[in-house]
C-alpha positions in Angstrom: 117.8 92.0 -90.2 114.3 90.5 -89.6 113.0 86.9 -91.3 110.4 87.3 -93.2 108.7 84.2 -92.0 108.7 85.5 -88.6 107.1 89.0 -90.2 104.1 87.0 -91.1 103.6 85.2 -88.1 101.6 86.9 -86.0 98.8 87.5 -89.0 99.2 83.5 -89.4 98.2 83.1 -86.1 95.7 85.7 -86.3 93.8 83.8 -89.3 94.3 80.4 -88.2 92.7 81.5 -85.1 89.7 83.3 -87.1 89.5 79.5 -88.7 89.5 77.6 -85.5 86.9 80.0 -83.9 84.5 79.6 -87.6 85.1 75.7 -87.6 83.8 75.9 -84.4 80.9 77.4 -84.8 80.1 75.2 -88.2 80.5 72.4 -86.1 78.4 73.5 -83.5 75.3 74.1 -86.5 76.2 70.5 -87.5 75.6 69.3 -84.4 72.2 71.1 -84.1 71.3 70.1 -87.4 72.0 66.5 -87.2 70.8 66.2 -83.5 67.4 67.8 -85.2 68.0 65.1 -87.9 68.1 62.4 -85.6 65.2 63.4 -83.9 63.0 63.4 -87.4 64.8 59.8 -88.0 66.8 61.0 -90.9 70.8 60.4 -91.2 72.9 62.8 -90.5 73.8 65.5 -92.9 75.5 64.1 -96.1 78.3 66.1 -97.1 78.8 69.5 -96.4 81.3 70.7 -94.1 83.5 68.5 -93.1 83.6 68.7 -89.3 87.0 68.3 -87.5 86.5 70.4 -84.6 87.1 68.8 -81.0 83.6 67.5 -79.7 81.9 68.0 -83.1 83.4 65.4 -85.7 82.2 62.7 -83.3 79.3 63.8 -82.5 78.5 65.0 -86.4 79.5 61.4 -87.4 76.7 59.9 -85.1 78.6 59.2 -82.3 78.2 60.5 -78.6 79.9 64.1 -78.1 83.0 63.8 -76.6 83.9 65.6 -73.4 87.2 67.4 -72.8 87.6 68.9 -69.1 89.9 71.9 -68.6 92.0 70.0 -66.8 92.1 66.5 -68.7 95.6 66.8 -69.9 96.8 69.0 -66.9 100.7 68.1 -65.7 101.1 65.4 -68.4 103.9 65.6 -70.6 103.1 66.4 -74.5 103.6 62.4 -75.7 101.4 61.1 -73.2 98.8 64.0 -73.5 98.8 63.4 -77.1 98.1 59.7 -76.8 95.5 59.9 -74.2 93.1 62.5 -76.6 94.1 60.3 -79.7 92.4 57.4 -77.4 89.5 59.4 -76.1 88.8 59.8 -80.1 89.0 56.5 -80.9 86.6 55.6 -77.6 84.1 57.7 -79.3 83.7 56.3 -82.2 84.3 59.0 -84.3 87.3 59.2 -86.5 90.0 58.5 -84.3 93.2 59.6 -86.3 93.8 63.7 -85.9 95.4 66.4 -88.0 98.5 68.0 -85.6 96.1 71.4 -84.8 93.5 69.5 -83.8 95.5 67.5 -81.4 96.9 71.0 -80.6 93.5 72.6 -79.9 92.3 69.7 -77.8 95.2 69.7 -75.4 95.2 73.3 -75.0 91.8 73.0 -74.2 92.2 70.5 -71.7 94.8 72.2 -69.7 97.8 71.5 -71.4 101.0 73.9 -71.0 103.8 73.9 -72.9 106.9 75.1 -72.0 107.4 77.2 -75.8 107.3 80.8 -75.8 104.4 81.2 -78.4 101.4 79.2 -80.0 103.5 78.8 -82.9 106.5 77.4 -81.2 104.4 74.4 -79.8 102.8 73.5 -82.6 106.5 73.1 -84.0 107.1 70.9 -81.0 103.9 69.1 -81.4 104.6 68.4 -85.0 108.2 67.1 -84.5 107.4 65.4 -81.8 104.5 63.6 -83.7 107.1 63.1 -86.5 109.8 61.5 -84.8 108.1 59.2 -82.1 107.6 57.0 -84.1 107.3 53.8 -82.2 103.7 55.5 -80.5 102.0 57.3 -83.4 101.7 57.1 -86.8 101.3 59.6 -89.7 98.4 58.4 -92.5 98.2 59.4 -95.9 95.6 61.6 -95.2 98.2 63.5 -93.3 96.7 62.4 -90.0 98.1 61.0 -86.9 97.1 57.9 -85.5 98.8 55.5 -82.7 100.8 53.2 -84.3 99.3 50.0 -82.3 95.8 50.8 -84.0 97.9 50.1 -87.7 99.5 46.5 -86.6 100.6 46.2 -90.7 101.7 49.8 -91.5 105.6 49.5 -92.5 107.5 51.3 -90.5 108.9 54.6 -91.6 112.1 55.3 -93.5 112.5 57.8 -90.1 111.9 55.0 -88.1 114.8 52.6 -88.6 117.1 55.5 -87.6 115.2 57.4 -85.0 113.9 54.2 -82.7 116.1 55.6 -79.5 115.4 59.5 -80.2 111.6 57.9 -80.1 111.5 56.8 -76.9 113.2 59.8 -75.2 110.4 62.3 -77.3 108.0 60.1 -75.1 109.6 60.7 -71.9 110.9 64.4 -72.5 106.9 65.5 -73.1 107.2 68.7 -73.8 109.3 70.9 -71.8 112.8 70.0 -73.1 111.6 69.9 -76.7 110.6 73.4 -76.6 113.7 74.5 -75.1 115.3 72.4 -78.6 113.0 74.2 -80.8 113.4 77.7 -79.2 117.1 78.4 -80.3 116.4 77.1 -83.5 113.9 79.3 -84.2 115.6 82.3 -83.1 118.9 81.1 -84.7 117.0 81.9 -88.2 116.6 85.1 -87.3 
């Protein structure tokens, strides 16, 4: 018998892609608006669309746009690539923490190659790595992830005490072993 969740996955993937495309378009429009407002001596556009794109968030907030090259994350392990992306966001002066979707899209745009069979599985692997690697990443109350080093006064999560040994391994394995581990769990549910 087919798992009902798997039957909807192609539609979910298509809608998420459409959403990301529209988000990029909106971010582009907001960048243009804010560029014109800046030239006119006006403050950035108040309220409206909440920019969450890769380069758009930093620029819309008045900071310089972050430049991702198509090979920024090529050959890197998942944990290292995610950490580097978050550091890039911080250096750009924009909103440094990011959602798992923002991280995923940026890594993909930057040439990261996941060992997962599809994007949905790769997202699961990324979310798992971010959640379990509490020595490197911190999940904030708004659902975004930042680097633990940015929040020295943040109390360790309840999972952190039991997962400390696993966390160190999550950084080392990167993505290849994680995706292989995630794939059997998903197929077992089918």
